C-alpha positions in Angstrom: -52.1 5.9 -70.7 -55.2 6.5 -72.8 -56.4 3.1 -71.7 -55.7 4.0 -68.3 -58.2 6.9 -68.7 -60.5 5.2 -70.5 -60.8 2.8 -67.4 -61.1 5.5 -64.8 -63.6 7.4 -66.7 -65.6 3.8 -67.2 -65.1 3.6 -63.1 -66.4 6.9 -62.7 -69.5 6.6 -64.9 -70.4 3.2 -63.4 -70.2 4.9 -59.7 -72.4 7.7 -61.2 -75.1 5.2 -62.5 -74.9 3.4 -59.0 -75.5 6.7 -57.3 -78.3 7.7 -59.4 -79.8 4.1 -59.3 -79.9 4.6 -55.8 -80.8 8.5 -54.8 -82.0 9.6 -58.4 -85.9 9.3 -57.6 -85.2 11.1 -54.4 -83.3 13.9 -56.0 -85.8 14.1 -58.8 -88.7 14.5 -56.1 -86.8 17.0 -54.0 -86.4 19.0 -57.3 -90.1 19.0 -58.0 -90.9 20.2 -54.6 -88.3 22.8 -54.8 -89.4 24.3 -58.1 -92.9 23.2 -57.4 -92.8 25.7 -54.5 -91.1 28.0 -56.2 -93.6 28.1 -59.2 -96.4 27.9 -56.3 -94.8 31.0 -54.7 -94.8 32.9 -57.6 -98.3 31.8 -58.5 -99.4 33.0 -55.0 -97.9 36.5 -55.5 -99.6 36.7 -58.7 -102.8 35.8 -57.3 -102.5 38.1 -54.5 -101.7 41.0 -56.6 -104.7 40.4 -58.7 -106.9 39.8 -55.8 -105.5 43.4 -54.5 -106.3 45.1 -57.7 -109.8 43.6 -57.7 -110.5 44.5 -54.2 -109.2 47.8 -54.4 -111.8 48.4 -57.3 -114.6 47.0 -55.4 -113.8 49.3 -52.6 -113.8 52.6 -54.9 -117.3 51.3 -55.6 -118.3 51.0 -52.1 -116.9 54.6 -51.4 -118.7 56.0 -54.2 -122.0 54.5 -53.0 -121.1 55.8 -49.6 -120.7 59.6 -50.9 -123.8 59.0 -52.8 -125.7 57.8 -49.8 -126.6 54.8 -51.7 -127.0 52.1 -49.2 -128.7 49.4 -51.6 -125.9 49.8 -54.0 -123.5 49.6 -51.0 -125.1 46.6 -49.5 -124.6 44.9 -53.0 -121.1 45.7 -53.3 -120.3 44.9 -49.6 -121.6 41.4 -50.1 -119.3 40.9 -53.1 -116.4 42.1 -51.4 -117.1 39.8 -48.3 -117.9 36.7 -50.6 -114.9 37.0 -52.8 -112.2 39.4 -51.1 -113.0 38.4 -47.5 -109.4 38.2 -46.4 -108.2 41.6 -47.5 -107.8 44.6 -45.5 -110.0 46.4 -48.0 -113.0 44.2 -46.9 -112.3 45.3 -43.2 -112.4 48.9 -44.4 -115.3 48.4 -46.4 -117.4 47.1 -43.6 -116.3 49.8 -41.2 -117.1 52.6 -44.1 -120.6 50.6 -44.8 -121.4 50.4 -40.9 -121.0 54.3 -40.6 -123.0 54.8 -43.6 -125.7 52.6 -42.5 -125.9 53.9 -39.2 -126.1 57.4 -40.6 -128.9 56.3 -42.9 -130.9 55.1 -39.7 -130.3 51.2 -40.7 -129.1 50.2 -37.4 -129.7 46.5 -38.0 -127.6 46.7 -41.1 -124.7 49.1 -39.6 -124.5 46.3 -37.0 -124.3 43.5 -39.4 -121.3 44.9 -40.9 -119.6 45.6 -37.6 -120.3 42.3 -36.4 -118.7 40.7 -39.7 -115.5 43.0 -39.2 -115.3 41.8 -35.3 -115.5 38.3 -36.3 -114.0 38.0 -40.0 -111.3 40.5 -40.5 -107.6 39.4 -41.1 -106.3 42.3 -39.0 -106.4 42.4 -35.3 -106.7 46.1 -35.4 -109.7 46.4 -37.5 -111.5 43.9 -35.4 -110.6 45.8 -32.5 -112.2 49.2 -34.1 -115.2 46.8 -35.1 -115.6 45.8 -31.3 -115.4 49.3 -30.0 -118.2 50.6 -32.4 -120.4 47.6 -31.7 -120.1 48.3 -28.1 -121.3 51.9 -28.7 -124.3 50.6 -30.7 -125.1 48.4 -27.7 -124.9 51.3 -25.3 -126.9 53.3 -27.1 -129.5 50.2 -27.4 -129.1 50.2 -23.7 -127.9 46.4 -24.4 -125.2 47.1 -21.5 -124.4 43.5 -20.7 -124.0 42.8 -24.5 -121.7 45.8 -24.8 -119.4 44.4 -22.0 -119.4 41.0 -23.7 -118.3 42.9 -27.0 -115.5 44.2 -25.3 -114.3 40.8 -24.0 -111.2 39.2 -25.5 -107.8 40.3 -26.3 -106.8 43.2 -28.5 -103.7 44.7 -29.6 -102.0 46.7 -26.7 -102.6 49.9 -28.5 -106.2 49.4 -28.4 -106.4 48.5 -24.3 -106.9 52.1 -23.4 -109.8 52.7 -25.8 -111.3 49.4 -24.7 -111.1 50.5 -21.1 -112.5 53.9 -22.0 -115.4 52.3 -23.6 -116.0 50.1 -20.6 -116.1 53.4 -18.3 -119.0 54.5 -21.0 -120.8 51.4 -20.2 -120.5 51.4 -16.5 -121.5 55.1 -16.4 -124.6 54.4 -18.7 -125.4 52.0 -15.9 -125.0 54.4 -13.3 -121.9 52.6 -11.9 -119.7 55.7 -11.3 -117.0 53.9 -9.4 -116.6 51.2 -11.8 -116.6 53.9 -14.8 -114.0 55.9 -12.6 -112.0 53.0 -12.5 -111.9 52.3 -16.3 -111.4 55.7 -17.4 -108.5 56.0 -15.0 -106.9 53.0 -16.4 -107.5 54.6 -20.0 -106.0 57.8 -18.6 -102.8 56.0 -17.5 -102.1 54.1 -20.5 -102.6 56.7 -22.9 -99.7 58.7 -23.8 -99.4 62.4 -22.8 -99.2 63.4 -26.5 -102.5 61.6 -27.3 -105.5 64.1 -27.8 -107.6 61.2 -26.8 -106.5 61.3 -23.5 -107.7 64.9 -23.0 -111.2 63.5 -23.7 -110.8 61.1 -20.9 -109.6 63.8 -18.5 -113.0 65.5 -19.5 -114.9 62.3 -18.2 -112.8 62.0 -15.2 -113.3 65.8 -14.1 -117.4 65.5 -14.8 -117.0 62.6 -12.3 -115.0 64.8 -9.5 -111.5 63.2 -10.4 -108.6 65.5 -10.6 -106.0 64.1 -12.9 -103.5 65.5 -11.3 -103.8 63.3 -8.5 -103.7 60.4 -10.9 -100.0 61.7 -12.2 -98.8 61.5 -8.5 -100.1 58.1 -8.0 -99.5 56.6 -11.6 -97.1 53.6 -11.4 
């Protein structure tokens, strides 16, 4: 009986050796890939966490510079943020904050540059949309109406579509194209929720152009 078991075990061992000789390398590589991927995932998460902490600290520096109205200090910190942490949402927030601070300080070119960066490089579609809306506002102030309309071209998150329509209305109104402005304001008004305060502002714009929003309510789809 013992001899029979020894032969059976030897046969199983031979089968295992044969199986390993045939598939051992493949299994080893699969395990390397699996455990390597797991290690890479952990490493990526760790890198993301450390990047987030560093980006947050740099954003605080930019925020303090904004409060102090120290545009030179802000400009340096923003450059560091964009070069080192450009893929983080902190970089997008910093660009928008910096653009406002620069604008308030009368440094319009630098304000525009920060918005252009956010509109092109932000990793978040919502921040891109906000940057484009603000850029279009700068274009209108500069009477660069064609550029403003170009800035507003392209897709945005659905929640921003009425805001883009409203801003287009502003551009057309500044050009004296009241019919086009009315159409854009109407689109914006219809797309905005009744509970949205911004809708009241659009109503005021429509009223200034002689449009009664009650009539829009009746004809709204």
